[in-house]
C-alpha positions as CSV (number, residue, x, y, z in Angstrom):
1,M,13.8,-33.2,-22.2
2,N,13.7,-35.0,-25.5
3,L,11.8,-34.6,-28.8
4,E,9.0,-37.0,-27.7
5,T,8.3,-34.9,-24.6
6,L,8.2,-31.7,-26.7
7,M,5.8,-33.3,-29.2
8,A,3.5,-34.5,-26.4
9,F,3.5,-30.9,-25.0
10,A,2.7,-29.5,-28.4
11,G,-0.2,-31.9,-28.8
12,R,-1.6,-31.0,-25.4
13,H,-1.1,-27.3,-25.8
14,P,-1.4,-26.3,-29.5
15,M,-2.2,-22.6,-28.8
16,L,0.9,-22.2,-26.6
17,S,3.0,-24.0,-29.2
18,L,1.7,-21.7,-32.0
19,A,2.3,-18.6,-29.9
20,L,5.9,-19.8,-29.2
21,A,6.5,-20.5,-32.9
22,G,5.0,-17.1,-33.9
23,L,7.1,-15.2,-31.4
24,T,10.3,-17.0,-32.4
25,V,9.7,-16.1,-36.1
26,A,8.9,-12.5,-35.2
27,I,12.1,-12.1,-33.2
28,I,14.2,-13.7,-36.0
29,Y,12.6,-11.5,-38.6
30,T,13.2,-8.3,-36.6
31,E,16.8,-9.1,-36.0
32,I,17.5,-9.9,-39.6
33,M,15.8,-6.7,-40.7
34,R,17.8,-4.7,-38.2
35,L,21.0,-6.1,-39.6
36,L,20.0,-5.4,-43.2
37,R,18.5,-1.9,-42.8
38,G,21.8,-0.1,-43.7
39,Y,21.8,2.4,-40.8
40,K,22.6,1.9,-37.2
41,A,21.4,3.0,-33.8
42,L,23.9,4.7,-31.6
43,K,24.0,4.7,-27.8
44,P,24.5,8.1,-26.3
45,A,28.2,7.4,-25.5
46,E,28.9,6.4,-29.1
47,L,27.5,9.6,-30.6
48,P,30.5,11.9,-29.9
49,L,32.8,9.3,-31.6
50,V,30.8,9.6,-34.8
51,A,29.9,13.3,-34.5
52,N,33.6,14.3,-34.1
53,Q,34.6,12.7,-37.5
54,P,35.5,15.1,-40.3
55,G,32.5,16.4,-42.1
56,A,30.0,14.8,-39.7
57,V,26.5,16.3,-39.5
58,V,24.2,16.0,-36.5
59,V,20.6,16.8,-37.4
60,D,18.1,17.5,-34.5
61,L,14.5,17.0,-35.5
62,S,13.1,18.5,-32.3
63,A,10.6,21.4,-32.3
64,I,12.2,24.8,-32.2
65,A,11.2,25.4,-28.6
66,D,12.6,22.0,-27.5
67,F,15.8,22.6,-29.4
68,E,16.3,26.0,-27.6
69,K,15.7,24.3,-24.2
70,G,18.6,21.9,-24.9
71,H,20.3,20.2,-27.7
72,I,23.6,18.4,-28.5
73,A,26.5,20.7,-29.1
74,G,27.0,21.2,-32.9
75,S,23.7,19.8,-33.9
76,R,21.5,21.7,-36.5
77,N,17.8,22.0,-36.0
78,V,15.4,20.9,-38.7
79,I,11.6,20.7,-38.2
80,P,10.5,17.1,-39.1
81,S,8.0,18.4,-41.6
82,Q,10.8,20.3,-43.4
83,F,13.3,17.5,-43.3
84,D,14.6,16.8,-46.8
85,P,17.5,14.6,-47.6
86,A,18.1,16.7,-50.7
87,G,18.1,20.0,-48.8
88,K,21.0,22.4,-48.5
89,L,21.8,21.3,-45.0
90,L,22.8,17.8,-46.2
91,A,24.1,18.8,-49.6
92,G,27.5,17.2,-50.1
93,A,27.2,15.0,-47.0
94,K,26.4,11.7,-48.8
95,Q,29.7,10.2,-47.9
96,S,30.1,11.9,-44.5
97,P,28.7,10.6,-41.2
98,V,25.1,11.8,-40.6
99,V,23.5,11.3,-37.2
100,V,19.8,12.1,-36.8
101,V,18.5,13.0,-33.3
102,C,15.0,13.7,-31.9
103,R,13.5,13.9,-28.4
104,T,12.7,10.1,-28.1
105,G,14.4,8.4,-31.0
106,M,11.2,7.6,-32.9
107,A,11.2,10.3,-35.5
108,S,14.9,10.0,-36.0
109,A,14.7,6.4,-37.0
110,G,12.3,7.2,-39.8
111,A,14.5,10.1,-40.9
112,A,17.5,7.8,-41.0
113,R,15.6,5.4,-43.2
114,K,14.8,8.3,-45.6
115,L,18.5,9.3,-45.7
116,K,19.6,5.7,-46.5
117,K,17.0,5.5,-49.3
118,A,18.4,8.8,-50.6
119,G,21.8,7.3,-51.0
120,F,23.6,8.5,-47.8
121,E,26.3,6.0,-46.9
122,Q,27.0,6.6,-43.2
123,V,23.7,7.1,-41.5
124,S,23.0,6.7,-37.8
125,W,20.3,7.7,-35.3
126,L,20.5,8.3,-31.6
127,D,18.6,5.4,-29.9
128,G,16.4,6.9,-27.2
129,G,17.0,10.4,-28.5
130,I,17.7,13.4,-26.2
131,V,15.9,11.6,-23.4
132,A,18.5,8.9,-23.4
133,W,21.3,11.5,-23.8
134,Q,20.1,13.2,-20.7
135,A,19.7,9.9,-18.8
136,A,23.3,9.1,-19.6
137,G,24.3,12.4,-17.9
138,L,25.6,14.0,-21.1
139,P,25.5,17.8,-21.5
140,L,23.1,19.8,-23.5
141,V,23.6,23.3,-24.9
142,K,20.8,25.9,-24.5
143,G,19.7,28.5,-27.0
144,R,20.0,28.5,-30.7
């Protein structure tokens, strides 16, 4: 395949060519933004390595009933509507590792973004949330 063949294809199929170009730009943009966002996604197997560091805080954004059904050992429950980077739970943890967890990983990504904007240095979120944690066969603690 050479450039002449590609140009002939693009001339015969302009919509397919535009779609390919658009998808390529979207993928590149997404990857660059992921690298520059300042917080990272953790796989379930990586979370204990971060959570066991001195001063680390694991914040679980699950509803109280879900938290009591099962949560990661050592995590602290905060209702998403009451999550505040300036709150007393996270006071003094700006230099410490902070991991945000929720049921599916969607709410925790937004909370991680808030923490990074508030000046926290070591922010992570559990990619896939508690669902991914359970799928990896890792244990949950029941109760408060």
